[in-house]
C-alpha positions as CSV (number, residue, x, y, z in Angstrom):
1,M,51.2,-73.8,-16.6
2,G,52.3,-73.7,-13.2
3,K,50.5,-72.2,-10.7
4,P,48.7,-69.0,-10.8
5,T,49.8,-66.0,-9.3
6,Q,47.8,-63.7,-6.9
7,K,47.7,-60.7,-10.3
8,D,46.4,-63.7,-11.8
9,V,43.6,-64.6,-9.4
10,I,42.8,-61.2,-9.2
11,E,42.1,-60.8,-12.7
12,R,40.1,-63.3,-13.4
13,T,37.6,-62.9,-10.1
14,A,37.2,-59.0,-11.0
15,E,36.5,-60.9,-14.6
16,T,33.7,-63.1,-12.8
17,Q,32.2,-60.7,-11.2
18,A,31.8,-58.1,-14.2
19,K,30.1,-60.8,-16.0
20,R,27.1,-61.1,-12.9
21,I,23.8,-60.4,-14.7
22,Y,21.2,-57.9,-13.1
23,L,18.1,-57.8,-13.6
24,P,16.2,-54.3,-14.7
25,Q,14.8,-54.2,-10.4
26,E,18.0,-54.4,-9.6
27,F,19.7,-51.9,-11.1
28,V,17.1,-49.7,-10.5
29,S,17.4,-50.5,-6.5
30,L,21.2,-50.4,-7.0
31,Y,21.5,-47.2,-9.3
32,N,18.7,-45.1,-6.4
33,K,21.1,-46.6,-3.4
34,L,24.4,-44.9,-5.2
35,C,22.3,-41.8,-5.8
36,A,21.3,-41.2,-2.5
37,E,25.0,-41.7,-0.9
38,T,27.0,-39.8,-3.0
39,G,23.9,-37.1,-3.8
40,F,24.0,-37.1,-7.8
41,T,22.0,-38.5,-10.2
42,L,21.9,-38.5,-14.1
43,G,19.9,-35.8,-16.0
44,A,18.7,-35.7,-19.4
45,H,18.1,-32.6,-21.2
46,P,17.1,-32.9,-25.1
47,E,19.2,-31.1,-27.5
48,F,18.0,-29.8,-31.6
49,K,20.5,-29.8,-33.8
50,Y,20.3,-28.1,-37.6
51,R,21.1,-30.3,-40.1
52,D,22.1,-29.4,-43.9
53,D,18.8,-31.2,-44.9
54,N,16.8,-28.4,-43.3
55,T,15.6,-30.5,-40.5
56,F,16.3,-31.3,-36.9
57,S,17.8,-34.1,-35.1
58,V,16.9,-34.0,-31.3
59,I,20.1,-35.5,-29.1
60,V,20.0,-36.7,-25.7
61,V,22.4,-35.4,-23.2
62,L,23.3,-37.1,-19.8
63,T,25.1,-35.1,-17.4
64,V,25.9,-35.3,-13.7
65,E,23.4,-33.3,-11.9
66,K,23.3,-32.4,-7.6
67,M,19.7,-34.2,-6.5
68,P,17.2,-31.7,-5.1
69,E,17.5,-30.5,-1.4
70,K,14.7,-32.6,-0.2
71,V,11.9,-29.9,1.9
């Protein structure tokens, strides 16, 4: 196999970075930073769905929401 092209190096670098393992507290920190920078957050809202067997299922719907203004 010959010398890798620039494209090969970029793709391999992207794959290596994508495999980074984050700790839960790192994820929370990055998520909070993203929310503060963008002014948006994820909101979770339950929906109740009627089923054929006369029961209900609860489905959690995630939406992107504008963060509340600070008072």
